[in-house]
LOMARVO-493060 format. One record per residue (C-alpha): residue number from 1; residue in three letters; x, y, z. Coordinates in Angstrom, 2 decimals, decimal comma. Last residue first. Layout:
<rolos>
+-----+------+---------+---------+---------+
:  nr : rest :       u :       v :       w :
+-----+------+---------+---------+---------+
: NUM :  ALA :       X :       Y :       Z :
...
+-----+------+---------+---------+---------+
</rolos>
This chain:
<rolos>
+-----+------+---------+---------+---------+
:  nr : rest :       u :       v :       w :
+-----+------+---------+---------+---------+
:  84 :  GLY :   -3,22 :   -4,19 :    2,32 :
:  83 :  VAL :   -5,54 :   -3,21 :    4,11 :
:  82 :  GLU :   -5,60 :   -3,69 :    7,87 :
:  81 :  LEU :   -5,99 :   -6,61 :   10,33 :
:  80 :  ILE :   -4,28 :   -5,47 :   13,48 :
:  79 :  GLY :   -6,37 :   -2,75 :   14,60 :
:  78 :  ASP :   -6,97 :   -4,31 :   17,87 :
:  77 :  ASN :  -10,18 :   -5,14 :   17,78 :
:  76 :  ALA :  -10,37 :   -6,89 :   14,24 :
:  75 :  GLY :   -7,47 :   -8,94 :   15,23 :
:  74 :  ALA :   -9,35 :   -9,87 :   18,30 :
:  73 :  ALA :  -12,93 :  -10,58 :   15,92 :
:  72 :  ILE :  -10,74 :  -12,50 :   13,11 :
:  71 :  ALA :   -8,82 :  -14,68 :   15,65 :
:  70 :  ARG :  -11,97 :  -15,32 :   18,17 :
:  69 :  ALA :  -13,87 :  -16,24 :   14,70 :
:  68 :  THR :  -10,90 :  -18,74 :   13,26 :
:  67 :  ALA :  -10,81 :  -20,26 :   16,78 :
:  66 :  SER :  -14,23 :  -20,54 :   16,59 :
:  65 :  LEU :  -14,73 :  -22,41 :   13,09 :
:  64 :  GLN :  -11,79 :  -24,46 :   13,78 :
:  63 :  ASN :  -13,66 :  -26,21 :   16,80 :
:  62 :  CYS :  -16,65 :  -25,95 :   15,17 :
:  61 :  THR :  -15,22 :  -28,03 :   12,36 :
:  60 :  TRP :  -13,40 :  -30,52 :   14,96 :
:  59 :  CYS :  -16,33 :  -31,50 :   16,87 :
:  58 :  ARG :  -17,00 :  -29,94 :   20,22 :
:  57 :  CYS :  -20,88 :  -28,53 :   20,40 :
:  56 :  PRO :  -21,41 :  -26,23 :   22,24 :
:  55 :  GLU :  -24,08 :  -27,39 :   25,69 :
:  54 :  ASP :  -27,25 :  -26,45 :   26,61 :
:  53 :  ALA :  -29,02 :  -26,04 :   23,16 :
:  52 :  GLN :  -27,17 :  -30,00 :   22,30 :
:  51 :  PRO :  -25,34 :  -29,47 :   19,10 :
:  50 :  THR :  -26,14 :  -31,71 :   16,25 :
:  49 :  CYS :  -21,79 :  -31,52 :   14,07 :
:  48 :  ALA :  -22,55 :  -32,44 :   10,18 :
:  47 :  SER :  -21,66 :  -29,56 :    8,93 :
:  46 :  ARG :  -23,62 :  -27,38 :    7,02 :
:  45 :  GLU :  -25,40 :  -24,77 :    9,36 :
:  44 :  ARG :  -22,05 :  -24,21 :   10,25 :
:  43 :  ALA :  -20,34 :  -23,10 :    6,85 :
:  42 :  PHE :  -22,99 :  -20,81 :    6,33 :
:  41 :  ALA :  -22,82 :  -19,39 :    9,44 :
:  40 :  LEU :  -19,22 :  -18,53 :    9,67 :
:  39 :  LEU :  -19,39 :  -16,91 :    5,76 :
:  38 :  GLU :  -22,35 :  -14,75 :    7,40 :
:  37 :  THR :  -20,25 :  -14,16 :   10,36 :
:  36 :  TRP :  -16,82 :  -13,76 :    8,65 :
:  35 :  PHE :  -18,71 :  -11,28 :    5,67 :
:  34 :  GLU :  -21,09 :   -9,20 :    8,48 :
:  33 :  ILE :  -17,38 :   -8,42 :   10,57 :
:  32 :  ALA :  -15,67 :   -7,65 :    6,92 :
:  31 :  HIS :  -18,32 :   -5,24 :    6,29 :
:  30 :  LYS :  -18,68 :   -3,10 :   10,02 :
:  29 :  GLN :  -14,55 :   -3,35 :    9,80 :
:  28 :  CYS :  -14,67 :   -1,29 :    6,83 :
:  27 :  VAL :  -14,11 :   -3,46 :    3,51 :
:  26 :  ASP :  -11,08 :   -3,84 :    0,26 :
:  25 :  SER :  -12,15 :   -7,37 :   -1,24 :
:  24 :  PRO :  -14,32 :   -5,41 :   -3,78 :
:  23 :  THR :  -14,20 :   -8,28 :   -5,00 :
:  22 :  THR :  -14,22 :  -11,24 :   -2,06 :
:  21 :  PRO :  -11,51 :  -12,90 :    0,28 :
:  20 :  ILE :  -12,47 :  -10,07 :    2,87 :
:  19 :  GLN :   -9,53 :   -6,99 :    3,28 :
:  18 :  LEU :   -9,58 :   -5,39 :    6,79 :
:  17 :  VAL :   -9,29 :   -0,82 :    7,04 :
:  16 :  ALA :  -11,83 :    0,36 :    4,58 :
:  15 :  THR :  -12,45 :    3,94 :    5,08 :
:  14 :  GLN :  -16,57 :    4,44 :    5,21 :
:  13 :  GLU :  -18,72 :    5,51 :    1,97 :
:  12 :  CYS :  -20,42 :    1,88 :    1,69 :
:  11 :  TYR :  -20,10 :   -1,58 :   -0,03 :
:  10 :  GLY :  -16,31 :   -1,64 :   -1,68 :
:   9 :  CYS :  -14,78 :    0,44 :    1,11 :
:   8 :  GLN :  -12,13 :    3,44 :    0,85 :
:   7 :  ARG :   -9,22 :    3,33 :   -0,02 :
:   6 :  VAL :   -6,72 :    6,38 :    1,73 :
:   5 :  ALA :   -3,06 :    6,11 :    0,25 :
:   4 :  GLY :   -0,78 :    7,94 :    2,34 :
:   3 :  VAL :    2,12 :    5,63 :    2,26 :
:   2 :  HIS :    1,28 :    3,15 :   -0,39 :
:   1 :  MET :    0,10 :    0,19 :    0,09 :
+-----+------+---------+---------+---------+
</rolos>
């Protein structure tokens, strides 16, 4: 990224601070979180797990998705995930 270059979110007027694997890839934090939340929900809906309402699923897929979601949230909150 060039010094001083400011990119705009591909979906709104906010400044892009993250990249997601779509076109357009430069997005604001709100749209990055929305993308990953929906993608994780999509993957969970199609997994073979059947969690009980009172206890979270402990299958490999859900554990991986949960770890990924925590990492994304931590990176977005700490400001360490930045556009290119």
